[in-house]
N, C-alpha and C positions, 0 to 999 in steps of 0.2 A: 633267617634268611626266606627269599621268597617259597626254594624247593631244597629238596635232599640232593646234594653231589654228588654228579654221576649218573644218576636216574633219571631215562626216557621219559618225554612229553608226550603227552596226548596233544595230536594236533589240534587246529584251534584258530578255527576260516574267520571270525569277525578280525576286519581292522581297525576298527574304530575303538574298542575295550578289549582287554584281554584277562585274564589271569596270570599272561607271561609280560615279562619285558619288551620295551620295544627301543631299539638305538634311532636315536635319531642325529642329523646330521642338518646343519644347515650353514649356508655359503654367501659371504658377502657378493653384491654386484656384478661380476666381472670377475669374479675370486680378487677384485685386489684391497688390499689392506683397510683398516677401521678407519676413518676417520678424524677419532680421538684416540691417545692414546691409554694403552690396555688397562692400566687403574682403574680407568672412570668405567671402561666398559664392560671392566670384572665387576662394577660396581652396580649398573644397569643391572646387568645379568641379573648376580644375587638378586639384588630385587625384587626383582620380575621375577623370579622360581620361586622366591618365598611367597607373593603374592599370589600365581600360581596353584603353588601346590596347596593354600590355606582357600582361596575361593572354587576350584577346581578336583580339588583329593588328590594334583598329581604327586604318582612318590618319585624321588627321584631317586636315585641308585649311585650316578656316578656324573661327574659334568665336565669339562676337559674346555679353556676356550683358547683358543687358537688367533695368531693375529689376523686371520681371516677369514676363517667361519670356529665353528663348534661340534663336540659333541655332547650327547649326551643319554645318558641309561634310565628311560625314565618305564612307568608304569600309571595304566590307569582301569581302574574295575567297573566304575561308576559314571563321569562326565566321559563324554566320546573325546578322542585322544584329540580328534579334528577340534574340536571347541579350546580346549585347554593353551592346543599348543599355536592355534589360531589368535589367539588372544598376548599368546608370550611374543610371539615374532612380531607383531602388530606393535604392539604397547612396547616395547623394545628400542623400535626402530622410532616411534615416537621422540622417544626419551634422544635415542643419537643425536635424530634429528634438530632437538628443540636444541641442547648444548654445541653442537658443530656449526650448524648457522646451514646444512645440508635440507635440498630440497629435493633431491632426487631419494628412490628406491634408493633401501641399506638391504635387504634381500634377494641375491639371482635369482630365489624361486622363495613359498614358501616355507618347502623342508621337506626333508625323503627320509620317509620312517622303513624299520623293518623287524618284524615279530621274532622273538628271541624262543624260540620252545623248545630249547632243553638245556641240562643245564654247564655240559660241557662246552655248547656253545657261549652260554650267558661266560665265563669264565675266558672263553678268547675273546668275545667283544671287550670285556672290564682292560682285557692287558692290552688290545690294540690302541683301545678311547686311550689309556692311560701313560702310552707309551707314543705318540703322537708327538708331543714337545723332543724327546728323544731322536727321533727319526728324522725330526726337520733340525739337527742337531741347535736345540735350543738351549736344553740343559744334558750333563752326562747323566743325572739320574731322574726318574718320573715323581719321586717325592718333592725335587728341586723349584719343578714349574712351579709357581706360585699362583696360578691362573687355574687351578683344578681345585676340587674336592677333596683329593688325597692329602695335598698341602695341609689344606684346614683339619682335615682330619686327625693328625698328627699333631696337631699342637701347631702349627709352626704359622702360620697367621690367624684370624677369627673365621672363624666361616657362618654365614649368616643363611646358607643356602642348606634347609632344612633336608635332611637326608634318610633313606633309609638304615640298619644298621648293617655293616658292613663286616659280616661274616665272614670274611676270604680274605681281609686283610684281619683284624682284630678276634684272636681266638680264646679258648678261657686260660691259658698260660698266656701272660704279656710277652716274655722271653721270643717267643715267637713270630712276633711282627717284622724284629729284624730278617727272616730267617726266608719269611712270605717276601717280604720288600725285597731281598736276593733275588725272587723267583717273578718280582715281578719285572726286573729290571734286565733278568735277559731276552736279550734280542732275541726279535722273530726271525724267521729264516725268510728270507725273499719271497722264496717259492711260497711258505704256509701265507705270508702278506699279501701274495695276486691274486690266493685263495680267499682267503680271507673277504680283500675288497671285491673279487666277486658276489661273493657270501650276500653279502652287505649292499649288493646291489636289487636284490631279490624284497618282496615285498613279507615274506617269509628266510629267515636265516636259512642256507642250505649252502655246504660246503661244494663245489662241484667234483664228482667222480673221478678218481685219482689212472689217468692215462689207462683208461677204457674197464676200470674196476669200478665194483660197485658202489663203494665208500672210499674215502677223504680219508690218510691217520688220523688230521683229530676231529674226526668222528668220534672214537671213543679213547682218546687221550687228550693231556692239557700242552699248549702249546709253552 
């Protein structure tokens, strides 16, 4: 993994390249559902994430496709993030329009990015992203949503997306995978979801203060 868990990271102010990952969100225009079925959209996304990885060195930690948006945790320390994601957003839109016959824009905006500068923040974002289908009541467990890298990493579907080694899910002892999935499926409280959404709206992930106190409870622990 790119850092030791629970270690505080130094600040990195450059928004386009970083040794730390970014949380990326892309939403459909007007937040409407994709014109194509999700199987087709997933294939398009997978193909272009594969190409973006090889063309621009994009490091992909996790990806979750939802009916009208996606969550991507990725990183780059060579090509500017805007170059890689600009290509990804443009080419996925072209591919979807080609198959659907749509001539309008697919994405409501380019994308939104938030740098994740600490290990605790990364863990929180990781869980938040994979729990999206659960919070939308699409599945009862994160791993059951087939349009995510989690489902592929567990061998339930073929995963074409080249991902960075997932050391949160897979440990030296294989039996711990089930324990890790139990943690991943423990629902985040509404209060913490609200705090995380506020943090993800910033260019650098930062949890809000807790009732006037200096730090939010999630600063030093896991959700």
